[in-house]
SETORVEX-469385 format. One record per residue: x, y, z of N, C-alpha, C in turn; residue number from 1. Coordinates in steps of 0.05 Angstrom, whole numbers. Each point is the difference from the previous one (the first is absolute). Example, Ala and Ser with C-alpha at 12.3 -4.5 7.8 and 13.67 -1.06 7.14 Angstrom:
<pts>
<<264,-114,156>,<-18,24,0>,<18,24,0>,1>
<<-7,21,-14>,<16,24,1>,<-15,22,14>,2>
</pts>
This chain:
<pts>
<<861,-515,1167>,<-10,12,-25>,<-30,3,2>,1>
<<-11,24,-5>,<-29,5,2>,<-11,1,-28>,2>
<<-20,-17,-6>,<-11,0,-27>,<-16,25,-5>,3>
<<-3,7,-25>,<-16,23,-9>,<-29,-5,9>,4>
<<-15,20,9>,<-26,-3,11>,<-19,-17,-17>,5>
<<0,4,-27>,<-19,-15,-16>,<12,-23,-15>,6>
<<25,-7,6>,<14,-20,-16>,<-12,-28,4>,7>
<<-7,-7,25>,<-10,-27,4>,<-27,-4,-12>,8>
<<-17,21,-1>,<-26,-2,-13>,<4,-4,-30>,9>
<<20,14,-12>,<5,-3,-28>,<9,-28,-7>,10>
<<19,-11,16>,<10,-26,-5>,<-22,-21,3>,11>
<<-16,4,21>,<-23,-18,5>,<-19,0,-23>,12>
<<-7,23,-10>,<-18,2,-23>,<12,-13,-24>,13>
<<26,4,-5>,<12,-12,-24>,<0,-31,2>,14>
<<6,-10,24>,<0,-29,4>,<-27,-12,-4>,15>
<<-20,13,11>,<-28,-9,-3>,<-9,1,-29>,16>
<<8,21,-14>,<-8,3,-28>,<12,-23,-17>,17>
<<25,-6,5>,<13,-21,-16>,<-13,-27,6>,18>
<<-6,-6,25>,<-12,-26,7>,<-29,-2,-9>,19>
<<-15,22,1>,<-27,0,-10>,<-1,-4,-30>,20>
<<20,12,-14>,<3,-5,-29>,<4,-29,-6>,21>
<<17,-13,17>,<4,-29,-4>,<-27,-15,4>,22>
<<-16,8,20>,<-26,-12,3>,<-18,3,-24>,23>
<<1,24,-11>,<-16,5,-24>,<8,-18,-24>,24>
<<27,-4,-2>,<10,-18,-21>,<-11,-28,4>,25>
<<0,-9,25>,<-11,-27,7>,<-29,-2,-9>,26>
<<-16,19,8>,<-29,-2,-6>,<-4,0,-30>,27>
<<15,17,-15>,<-4,1,-29>,<9,-26,-13>,28>
<<23,-11,7>,<10,-24,-12>,<-18,-24,7>,29>
<<-9,-1,25>,<-18,-22,8>,<-26,1,-15>,30>
<<-11,24,-3>,<-25,3,-16>,<4,-8,-29>,31>
<<22,7,-11>,<6,-6,-28>,<4,-31,-3>,32>
<<14,-12,19>,<5,-29,-1>,<-26,-15,3>,33>
<<-17,10,18>,<-26,-13,5>,<-18,2,-24>,34>
<<1,23,-14>,<-16,3,-24>,<8,-20,-21>,35>
<<26,-5,-3>,<9,-19,-20>,<-8,-29,6>,36>
<<2,-6,27>,<-6,-28,7>,<-29,-6,2>,37>
<<-17,20,2>,<-29,-4,3>,<-16,1,-26>,38>
<<14,1,-23>,<-14,1,-25>,<-14,-26,-6>,39>
<<-26,2,-6>,<-16,-24,-6>,<-10,3,-29>,40>
<<3,-21,-17>,<-9,2,-28>,<-29,9,-1>,41>
<<-7,16,-21>,<-27,10,-3>,<-20,-23,-4>,42>
<<9,-21,-14>,<-18,-22,-6>,<-10,-14,24>,43>
<<15,2,23>,<-8,-15,24>,<-16,18,19>,44>
<<-2,26,-5>,<-14,17,19>,<-30,-3,-3>,45>
<<-13,-5,23>,<-29,-3,-1>,<-9,-26,-12>,46>
<<18,-19,-6>,<-8,-24,-13>,<-1,-24,20>,47>
<<2,6,26>,<-1,-22,19>,<26,-15,3>,48>
<<21,11,-12>,<26,-13,1>,<13,7,27>,49>
<<12,-19,13>,<13,5,26>,<23,19,-4>,50>
<<4,17,20>,<22,20,-1>,<27,-15,-1>,51>
<<17,10,-16>,<27,-12,-3>,<15,2,26>,52>
<<15,-20,8>,<17,2,24>,<22,21,-4>,53>
<<9,11,22>,<20,21,-3>,<26,-12,-12>,54>
<<13,16,-16>,<25,-8,-12>,<22,0,21>,55>
<<13,-22,5>,<20,-1,21>,<24,18,-6>,56>
<<6,3,-26>,<23,17,-8>,<-7,29,6>,57>
<<-24,9,-7>,<-8,27,5>,<-3,5,30>,58>
<<-10,-19,15>,<-2,3,29>,<28,3,13>,59>
<<18,-17,-9>,<28,2,10>,<12,27,-7>,60>
<<-7,11,-23>,<10,26,-7>,<-10,22,18>,61>
<<-26,-2,8>,<-11,20,18>,<12,-2,28>,62>
<<4,-24,9>,<13,-3,26>,<29,11,-1>,63>
<<13,-5,-22>,<28,10,-3>,<0,30,1>,64>
<<-19,13,-14>,<-1,29,0>,<-6,11,28>,65>
<<-19,-12,14>,<-7,9,26>,<24,-1,19>,66>
<<13,-23,1>,<23,-4,17>,<23,19,-8>,67>
<<4,4,-26>,<21,17,-10>,<-3,29,10>,68>
<<-25,10,-1>,<-4,28,8>,<3,3,30>,69>
<<-9,-21,15>,<4,2,29>,<30,0,7>,70>
<<15,-18,-13>,<29,0,4>,<13,26,-8>,71>
<<-8,11,-23>,<11,26,-8>,<-7,22,19>,72>
<<-25,0,11>,<-8,20,19>,<17,-2,26>,73>
<<5,-24,9>,<17,-4,23>,<29,11,-5>,74>
<<10,-5,-24>,<27,9,-7>,<1,30,-1>,75>
<<-20,13,-13>,<-2,29,-1>,<-3,12,27>,76>
<<-16,-13,17>,<-4,10,27>,<26,-1,16>,77>
<<15,-22,-2>,<26,-2,13>,<20,22,-11>,78>
<<-2,4,-26>,<18,21,-12>,<-7,28,11>,79>
<<-26,5,3>,<-8,27,11>,<9,3,29>,80>
<<-1,-21,16>,<9,2,27>,<30,4,2>,81>
<<15,-14,-16>,<29,3,0>,<8,28,-9>,82>
<<-14,10,-21>,<6,27,-9>,<-6,21,21>,83>
<<-22,-4,14>,<-7,19,21>,<20,0,23>,84>
<<11,-24,6>,<18,-3,23>,<29,9,-7>,85>
<<6,3,-26>,<27,6,-8>,<10,26,11>,86>
<<-16,21,-2>,<9,26,10>,<5,1,29>,87>
<<-16,-14,16>,<4,0,29>,<25,-14,8>,88>
<<8,-21,-15>,<25,-15,7>,<25,13,-12>,89>
<<-3,20,-18>,<24,11,-12>,<18,13,20>,90>
<<-11,14,20>,<17,13,20>,<14,-19,18>,91>
<<-11,-24,4>,<11,-19,18>,<20,-19,-13>,92>
<<-7,-9,-25>,<16,-20,-13>,<18,11,-22>,93>
<<-3,25,-7>,<17,12,-21>,<-5,-12,-27>,94>
<<22,-7,-14>,<-2,-11,-27>,<-14,-27,0>,95>
<<1,-14,23>,<-14,-26,1>,<-30,2,-4>,96>
<<-11,24,6>,<-28,5,-3>,<-9,-1,-29>,97>
<<20,2,-19>,<-7,-2,-28>,<-12,-27,-7>,98>
<<7,-20,17>,<-12,-26,-4>,<-30,0,1>,99>
<<-12,18,15>,<-29,2,1>,<-11,8,-27>,100>
<<14,19,-14>,<-8,9,-26>,<3,-23,-21>,101>
<<22,-15,2>,<4,-22,-18>,<-21,-22,4>,102>
<<-6,-6,25>,<-21,-20,6>,<-27,10,-10>,103>
<<-7,25,4>,<-25,10,-10>,<-2,-1,-30>,104>
<<22,7,-14>,<0,-1,-29>,<-3,-29,-10>,105>
<<14,-19,14>,<-2,-28,-8>,<-29,-10,3>,106>
<<-12,5,23>,<-26,-10,5>,<-21,12,-18>,107>
<<3,26,-6>,<-19,13,-18>,<3,-11,-29>,108>
<<25,-2,-9>,<5,-10,-27>,<-9,-29,-3>,109>
<<7,-16,21>,<-8,-28,-2>,<-30,-3,0>,110>
<<-14,15,17>,<-29,-2,1>,<-14,7,-27>,111>
<<10,21,-13>,<-11,7,-26>,<6,-21,-21>,112>
<<25,-10,1>,<9,-20,-19>,<-16,-26,4>,113>
<<-6,-7,25>,<-16,-24,5>,<-28,2,-12>,114>
<<-11,23,0>,<-26,3,-13>,<2,-4,-30>,115>
<<21,9,-12>,<3,-1,-29>,<9,-28,-10>,116>
<<19,-12,14>,<11,-26,-9>,<6,-17,25>,117>
<<-16,-21,3>,<4,-18,22>,<12,-26,-10>,118>
<<19,-10,16>,<13,-25,-7>,<17,-10,23>,119>
<<12,-23,-3>,<15,-12,22>,<24,17,7>,120>
<<14,11,-20>,<24,16,5>,<-8,24,17>,121>
<<-21,14,-9>,<-9,24,15>,<-9,-7,28>,122>
<<-13,-23,3>,<-9,-9,26>,<24,-5,19>,123>
<<21,-13,-11>,<24,-5,17>,<14,26,7>,124>
<<0,19,-18>,<12,26,6>,<-15,13,23>,125>
<<-27,-1,-1>,<-16,12,21>,<4,-14,27>,126>
<<2,-27,-1>,<4,-15,25>,<28,6,11>,127>
<<21,-1,-16>,<27,6,9>,<3,28,11>,128>
<<-11,19,-15>,<3,28,8>,<-14,6,26>,129>
<<-25,-9,3>,<-15,6,24>,<10,-16,24>,130>
<<10,-24,-4>,<13,-15,22>,<25,15,10>,131>
<<16,10,-19>,<24,15,8>,<-7,25,16>,132>
<<-20,15,-9>,<-8,24,13>,<-11,-6,28>,133>
<<-17,-20,2>,<-11,-8,26>,<22,-11,18>,134>
<<19,-14,-11>,<23,-9,16>,<17,22,11>,135>
<<4,21,-16>,<15,24,10>,<-15,14,22>,136>
<<-27,1,-3>,<-16,12,22>,<2,-16,26>,137>
<<-1,-27,-3>,<1,-17,24>,<28,3,13>,138>
<<21,2,-16>,<27,3,11>,<2,26,16>,139>
<<-11,22,-11>,<1,25,14>,<-16,0,26>,140>
<<-20,-16,2>,<-17,-1,24>,<11,-20,21>,141>
<<16,-19,-9>,<11,-20,19>,<28,6,8>,142>
<<17,6,-19>,<29,5,5>,<7,29,-2>,143>
<<-14,16,-15>,<7,28,-5>,<19,3,-23>,144>
<<0,24,-11>,<17,6,-23>,<28,9,10>,145>
<<21,-5,-16>,<27,8,8>,<6,30,-2>,146>
<<-19,16,-9>,<4,28,-3>,<-22,15,14>,147>
<<2,27,1>,<-21,16,12>,<9,10,27>,148>
<<-19,13,14>,<6,12,26>,<5,-21,21>,149>
<<-12,-23,-2>,<4,-22,19>,<6,-26,-15>,150>
<<25,-4,-9>,<7,-24,-15>,<-5,-26,15>,151>
<<-9,-20,-14>,<-6,-26,11>,<-20,1,24>,152>
<<-17,20,-2>,<-22,2,20>,<-26,-5,-14>,153>
<<-15,-21,7>,<-25,-7,-14>,<-19,24,0>,154>
<<-12,5,-22>,<-20,21,-3>,<-27,-9,10>,155>
<<-16,18,9>,<-27,-6,9>,<-18,-6,-24>,156>
<<-19,-19,4>,<-18,-7,-22>,<-23,21,0>,157>
<<-3,13,-23>,<-21,20,-3>,<-23,-11,-17>,158>
<<-22,14,1>,<-24,-9,-14>,<4,0,-30>,159>
<<13,21,-10>,<4,3,-29>,<19,-22,-11>,160>
<<23,-4,13>,<19,-20,-10>,<-11,-28,3>,161>
<<-15,-5,22>,<-12,-27,4>,<-21,-6,-22>,162>
<<-16,20,-7>,<-20,-3,-21>,<14,-5,-27>,163>
<<21,15,-5>,<15,-3,-25>,<11,-28,-2>,164>
<<11,-11,21>,<10,-27,0>,<-22,-20,-4>,165>
<<-23,5,12>,<-23,-17,-4>,<-8,-1,-29>,166>
<<0,23,-14>,<-5,1,-29>,<19,-18,-15>,167>
<<26,2,7>,<21,-15,-14>,<-3,-30,5>,168>
<<-7,-8,24>,<-4,-29,6>,<-25,-10,-16>,169>
<<-21,17,-2>,<-24,-8,-15>,<7,-4,-29>,170>
<<17,18,-11>,<9,-3,-28>,<14,-26,-5>,171>
<<18,-7,18>,<16,-25,-2>,<-19,-24,1>,172>
<<-19,0,19>,<-19,-22,2>,<-17,-4,-25>,173>
<<-11,22,-10>,<-17,-1,-24>,<16,-9,-24>,174>
<<24,10,-3>,<16,-9,-23>,<8,-29,2>,175>
<<6,-9,25>,<7,-28,4>,<-24,-19,-7>,176>
<<-24,9,8>,<-23,-16,-7>,<-5,-1,-30>,177>
<<6,22,-13>,<-3,1,-29>,<20,-19,-14>,178>
<<25,1,10>,<20,-17,-12>,<-6,-30,3>,179>
<<-14,-7,22>,<-7,-27,5>,<-26,-8,-15>,180>
<<-13,19,-13>,<-24,-5,-15>,<-25,-4,17>,181>
<<1,10,25>,<-23,-3,17>,<-25,15,-11>,182>
<<5,23,-12>,<-23,16,-11>,<-14,-16,-22>,183>
<<16,-13,-17>,<-12,-16,-22>,<-15,-24,11>,184>
<<11,-13,20>,<-13,-23,12>,<-26,7,12>,185>
<<-1,23,14>,<-25,8,13>,<-21,8,-22>,186>
<<9,12,-22>,<-18,8,-21>,<-13,-24,-12>,187>
<<15,-22,-3>,<-12,-25,-12>,<-20,-13,18>,188>
<<4,2,27>,<-16,-15,18>,<-24,15,11>,189>
<<2,26,2>,<-21,16,13>,<-15,16,-22>,190>
<<-26,-3,0>,<-17,14,-19>,<-2,30,8>,191>
<<0,17,-20>,<-3,29,4>,<22,12,16>,192>
<<23,-13,2>,<22,11,15>,<11,25,-13>,193>
<<-3,2,-27>,<10,24,-14>,<-16,24,9>,194>
<<-27,-2,1>,<-16,22,9>,<6,8,29>,195>
<<4,-21,16>,<6,5,29>,<27,15,3>,196>
<<20,-9,-16>,<26,13,1>,<-2,29,-9>,197>
<<-15,6,-20>,<-4,27,-10>,<-13,18,21>,198>
<<-21,-11,12>,<-15,15,21>,<18,5,24>,199>
<<14,-21,9>,<16,2,24>,<24,19,-4>,200>
<<10,2,-25>,<24,16,-5>,<-6,30,4>,201>
<<-24,9,-6>,<-6,28,2>,<2,10,29>,202>
<<-14,-13,20>,<4,10,27>,<28,-5,11>,203>
<<14,-21,-11>,<28,-4,8>,<17,24,-7>,204>
<<-4,10,-25>,<15,23,-9>,<-8,24,17>,205>
<<-25,2,7>,<-9,23,17>,<14,-1,27>,206>
<<3,-24,12>,<14,-2,25>,<29,9,-3>,207>
<<12,-9,-22>,<28,8,-5>,<3,30,-2>,208>
<<-19,12,-14>,<0,29,-4>,<-2,15,27>,209>
<<-19,-8,17>,<-4,13,25>,<25,-5,18>,210>
<<9,-24,2>,<24,-6,17>,<24,15,-10>,211>
<<4,1,-26>,<23,15,-11>,<-2,29,6>,212>
<<-24,12,-3>,<-4,28,6>,<8,7,29>,213>
<<-9,-17,19>,<6,4,28>,<30,-3,5>,214>
<<12,-21,-12>,<28,-5,5>,<17,22,-12>,215>
<<-7,10,-24>,<15,22,-12>,<-2,25,17>,216>
<<-24,6,10>,<-3,23,17>,<17,-2,25>,217>
<<1,-24,13>,<17,-4,23>,<29,3,-6>,218>
<<8,-12,-23>,<29,0,-7>,<9,29,-7>,219>
<<-16,15,-14>,<8,27,-7>,<1,18,24>,220>
<<-19,-3,18>,<0,17,24>,<22,-8,20>,221>
<<11,-24,-4>,<23,-9,17>,<-8,-9,28>,222>
<<-26,-7,4>,<-9,-8,26>,<14,-26,9>,223>
<<2,-20,-18>,<13,-25,7>,<29,5,8>,224>
<<14,17,-17>,<28,5,5>,<4,15,26>,225>
<<-18,19,6>,<3,15,25>,<-5,-18,24>,226>
<<-20,-18,-2>,<-5,-19,22>,<24,-18,5>,227>
<<12,-10,-22>,<23,-17,3>,<23,14,13>,228>
<<5,25,-8>,<22,16,11>,<-5,5,30>,229>
<<-25,4,7>,<-6,5,29>,<6,-25,16>,230>
<<-7,-24,-11>,<6,-25,14>,<29,-4,3>,231>
<<16,6,-22>,<29,-4,2>,<12,20,20>,232>
<<-11,25,0>,<11,20,18>,<-6,-8,29>,233>
<<-24,-10,5>,<-7,-9,28>,<18,-23,9>,234>
<<5,-19,-19>,<18,-22,7>,<28,9,6>,235>
<<9,20,-16>,<27,10,5>,<2,14,27>,236>
<<-21,15,8>,<0,14,25>,<0,-20,24>,237>
<<-15,-21,-4>,<-1,-20,21>,<27,-14,3>,238>
<<14,-4,-23>,<26,-12,1>,<20,17,14>,239>
<<-1,26,-5>,<19,18,12>,<-6,3,30>,240>
<<-25,-1,8>,<-7,3,28>,<6,-24,17>,241>
<<2,-23,-14>,<6,-25,16>,<28,1,11>,242>
<<5,-10,24>,<26,0,12>,<19,-19,-15>,243>
</pts>
């Protein structure tokens, strides 16, 4: 299947736009949270009174927002890659390729929901869902799928699908750390960790945007799929040529 000439550029732009919007939300919410936590009473300004220590609750809120937007960006990035790869796999897997669309919808919906309402239940849904998706990818690369042109033949690892799996593993790790309260513990012990988390989150989202854009472009153009098919074809020719 040959993609439309400008389709991968359009998908890449859409993915980048969504993720940059998430970065903008992070900056706005962090600025707003910082403004609330940095309020000093007028009576103490210029009166030689020591600056109030940072509010641990407000600091924890800023760290939570920073991590939440990074996790959401990773989920949206994985969704964009799965959506881009769905069309290329449709011809090979048939109806089973619909799973790519379902996975993309789940990851996009969960990422947006995580920004709006974070909690233990949503965290466990994200961990379970991403572990299941990553496990299915590992199965297809180690044992192969029972359907397709070459049943039970392990697929080649491509740059796009490897990056997507890396996103999913990162989501699981960050959610697990949050469930264990590591973010709150660090906030209580390290001074200015909230500001550091906010600053670090912005380039982290930028990296996700760039990596997603490259992976989407590769997935839509079908380079990974073509390379894998070439490897399988070469292996089959060697097998037939062997005595």
